[in-house]
Backbone as CSV, one residue per row, in Angstrom:
resi,resn,N_x,N_y,N_z,CA_x,CA_y,CA_z,C_x,C_y,C_z
1,MET,-8.764,2.819,13.737,-7.355,2.791,13.208,-7.198,1.592,12.268
2,PHE,-6.442,1.825,11.227,-6.178,0.833,10.368,-4.735,0.488,10.229
3,ASN,-4.347,-0.619,9.876,-2.902,-0.979,9.690,-2.526,-0.858,8.215
4,GLY,-1.341,-0.428,7.963,-0.797,-0.419,6.609,-0.444,-1.872,6.201
5,ARG,-0.341,-2.069,4.933,0.044,-3.388,4.430,1.531,-3.726,4.804
6,LEU,2.532,-2.761,4.800,3.909,-3.116,5.131,4.225,-2.631,6.531
7,ASP,3.415,-1.764,7.049,3.774,-1.052,8.325,2.776,-1.731,9.454
8,PRO,3.344,-2.265,10.437,2.409,-2.862,11.433,1.748,-1.844,12.402
9,ARG,2.315,-0.601,12.383,1.698,0.473,13.259,0.245,0.953,12.707
10,GLU,-0.399,1.312,13.698,-1.864,1.763,13.339,-1.782,3.083,12.597
11,THR,-2.565,3.272,11.517,-2.590,4.484,10.800,-3.792,5.311,11.095
12,PRO,-3.608,6.455,11.620,-4.884,7.191,11.938,-5.377,7.862,10.556
13,LEU,-6.688,7.860,10.478,-7.321,8.547,9.285,-7.916,9.779,9.760
14,PRO,-7.936,10.972,8.834,-8.546,12.088,9.230,-9.979,12.060,9.590
15,GLY,-10.358,12.697,10.688,-11.694,12.696,11.193,-12.194,11.598,12.083
16,GLN,-11.158,10.668,12.357,-11.638,9.615,13.305,-11.879,9.969,14.687
17,ASP,-11.265,11.064,15.171,-11.555,11.605,16.459,-12.629,12.650,16.579
18,THR,-13.313,12.876,15.447,-14.423,13.878,15.496,-15.637,13.096,15.043
19,PHE,-16.699,13.859,15.040,-18.116,13.225,14.731,-18.386,13.460,13.143
20,ALA,-17.418,13.935,12.431,-17.560,14.213,10.925,-17.545,12.850,10.306
21,PRO,-18.437,12.597,9.295,-18.420,11.365,8.606,-17.241,11.351,7.732
22,VAL,-16.503,10.122,7.785,-15.300,9.883,6.938,-15.499,8.664,6.134
23,THR,-15.208,8.696,4.925,-15.319,7.504,4.053,-13.883,7.344,3.387
24,SER,-13.403,6.134,3.602,-12.161,5.772,2.907,-12.282,4.463,2.102
25,ARG,-11.573,4.481,1.050,-11.652,3.300,0.133,-10.235,2.936,-0.062
26,PHE,-9.935,1.605,0.157,-8.608,1.068,-0.115,-8.758,0.283,-1.411
27,TYR,-7.855,0.388,-2.273,-7.837,-0.305,-3.678,-6.725,-1.423,-3.601
28,SER,-6.958,-2.530,-4.263,-5.893,-3.493,-4.483,-5.876,-3.614,-5.994
29,MET,-4.722,-4.334,-6.373,-4.570,-4.412,-7.896,-5.660,-5.251,-8.536
30,HIS,-6.347,-6.086,-7.602,-7.422,-6.925,-8.316,-8.617,-5.987,-8.654
31,ASP,-8.720,-4.825,-8.098,-9.847,-3.953,-8.595,-9.600,-3.512,-10.038
32,VAL,-8.490,-3.549,-10.447,-8.125,-3.011,-11.857,-7.904,-4.318,-12.764
33,THR,-7.217,-5.257,-12.257,-6.767,-6.354,-13.144,-7.888,-7.314,-13.538
34,HIS,-8.869,-7.310,-12.764,-10.083,-8.219,-13.167,-11.058,-7.561,-14.026
35,ASP,-10.804,-6.353,-14.502,-11.609,-5.620,-15.286,-10.884,-5.236,-16.557
36,ASP,-11.061,-5.784,-17.751,-10.322,-5.519,-18.990,-10.306,-4.033,-19.356
37,GLU,-11.360,-3.305,-19.324,-11.352,-1.805,-19.536,-10.615,-0.995,-18.541
38,ARG,-10.671,-1.411,-17.270,-9.987,-0.597,-16.212,-8.452,-0.798,-16.393
39,LEU,-8.112,-2.068,-16.718,-6.809,-2.501,-16.942,-6.192,-1.828,-18.099
40,ARG,-6.912,-1.634,-19.235,-6.489,-0.951,-20.474,-6.169,0.564,-20.021
41,ARG,-7.084,1.122,-19.290,-6.998,2.481,-19.003,-5.724,2.688,-18.000
42,ALA,-5.662,1.858,-17.041,-4.463,1.949,-16.106,-3.142,1.815,-16.823
43,HIS,-3.101,0.867,-17.811,-1.878,0.752,-18.602,-1.543,1.845,-19.443
44,ALA,-2.519,2.523,-19.979,-2.351,3.699,-20.810,-1.906,4.947,-19.823
45,PHE,-2.461,5.036,-18.638,-2.094,6.029,-17.728,-0.661,5.890,-17.351
46,VAL,-0.262,4.743,-16.926,1.206,4.448,-16.469,2.130,4.508,-17.559
47,ALA,1.851,4.126,-18.828,2.672,4.197,-19.944,2.897,5.640,-20.412
48,ALA,1.913,6.474,-20.248,1.987,7.855,-20.574,2.911,8.645,-19.525
49,GLY,2.645,8.241,-18.234,3.538,8.865,-17.177,4.985,8.489,-17.341
50,LEU,5.340,7.255,-17.674,6.654,6.857,-17.756,7.205,7.588,-19.111
51,ALA,6.375,7.531,-20.268,6.906,8.146,-21.402,7.275,9.666,-21.264
52,ASP,6.480,10.404,-20.529,6.602,11.939,-20.560,7.435,12.202,-19.245
53,GLY,7.912,11.327,-18.393,8.784,11.529,-17.334,8.162,12.002,-15.964
54,SER,6.803,12.068,-16.000,6.110,12.541,-14.757,6.134,11.443,-13.729
55,PHE,6.341,10.138,-14.142,6.432,9.004,-13.135,8.011,8.713,-13.073
56,THR,8.494,8.901,-11.897,9.905,8.651,-11.663,10.061,7.696,-10.562
57,PRO,10.425,6.483,-10.750,10.468,5.456,-9.645,11.571,5.955,-8.648
58,VAL,11.090,5.702,-7.349,12.078,5.980,-6.321,12.785,4.540,-5.958
59,VAL,14.219,4.616,-6.090,14.925,3.405,-5.828,15.493,3.453,-4.414
60,ASP,15.127,2.473,-3.594,15.721,2.493,-2.243,17.063,1.904,-2.124
61,ARG,17.264,0.679,-2.939,18.518,0.098,-2.856,18.661,-0.752,-4.134
62,VAL,20.017,-0.878,-4.557,20.313,-1.692,-5.707,21.165,-2.816,-5.235
63,PHE,20.842,-4.051,-5.676,21.755,-5.240,-5.425,22.213,-5.679,-6.635
64,GLU,23.577,-5.937,-6.739,24.367,-6.338,-7.891,24.533,-7.743,-8.001
65,GLY,24.142,-8.380,-9.121,24.485,-9.760,-9.443,23.549,-10.762,-8.729
66,LEU,23.486,-11.939,-9.333,22.564,-12.981,-8.918,23.006,-13.501,-7.456
67,ASP,24.244,-13.330,-7.109,24.727,-13.656,-5.756,24.028,-12.805,-4.696
68,ALA,23.403,-11.792,-5.042,22.797,-10.805,-4.005,21.338,-11.122,-3.904
69,VAL,20.813,-12.225,-4.603,19.351,-12.454,-4.524,18.960,-12.732,-3.132
70,VAL,19.543,-13.531,-2.346,19.246,-13.837,-1.079,19.208,-12.690,-0.116
71,GLU,20.278,-11.844,-0.265,20.362,-10.536,0.614,19.188,-9.568,0.175
72,ALA,18.885,-9.504,-1.160,17.814,-8.642,-1.711,16.421,-9.187,-1.121
73,HIS,16.287,-10.384,-1.098,14.990,-10.982,-0.692,14.837,-10.786,0.865
74,ARG,15.920,-10.922,1.542,15.804,-10.638,3.024,15.517,-9.222,3.286
75,TYR,16.088,-8.317,2.489,15.793,-6.884,2.673,14.336,-6.545,2.370
76,LEU,13.839,-7.245,1.255,12.440,-6.921,0.941,11.554,-7.497,2.048
77,GLU,11.794,-8.639,2.560,10.966,-9.313,3.503,10.960,-8.455,4.858
78,ALA,12.041,-7.803,5.165,12.168,-6.884,6.381,11.178,-5.748,6.243
79,GLY,10.756,-5.343,5.008,9.838,-4.304,4.941,10.266,-2.938,5.263
80,ALA,11.488,-2.664,5.264,11.999,-1.475,5.743,12.337,-0.443,4.503
81,GLN,12.135,-0.985,3.344,12.466,-0.130,2.155,11.449,1.086,2.027
82,ALA,11.974,2.078,1.344,11.102,3.215,1.038,11.400,3.449,-0.429
83,GLY,10.870,2.624,-1.301,11.075,2.710,-2.754,11.290,1.380,-3.282
84,LYS,11.795,1.240,-4.584,11.933,-0.064,-5.229,13.270,-0.605,-4.799
85,ILE,13.271,-1.942,-4.886,14.479,-2.663,-4.714,14.959,-3.273,-6.096
86,VAL,16.063,-3.055,-6.444,16.589,-3.408,-7.864,17.572,-4.392,-7.714
87,LEU,17.489,-5.489,-8.561,18.498,-6.527,-8.509,19.009,-6.489,-10.086
88,THR,20.428,-6.123,-10.203,20.996,-6.157,-11.507,21.631,-7.427,-11.846
89,VAL,21.635,-7.839,-13.140,22.370,-8.979,-13.552,23.169,-8.620,-14.696
90,GLY,24.236,-9.376,-14.926,25.142,-9.102,-16.044,24.473,-9.208,-17.280
91,GLU,25.014,-8.690,-18.297,24.446,-8.619,-19.670,24.945,-9.856,-20.417
């Protein structure tokens, strides 16, 4: 069993309870950001997805104004969000 990064519960992987060989690979941002070509390709992929609308961010909660910074940070630290946390500031 493996633990998720934000979730302390154990995460079962398919095939763990059988004799079938299972291979899993976990990636971190450093796998991409330390390689200039991979970073360029990743940037192009994300930019294209945002431009054509196929990537739509999920927003969990919006905090309004700089006065909400502490509350937003506490919410983030709690790890209960399911999506992005947005902090808006005046124009």
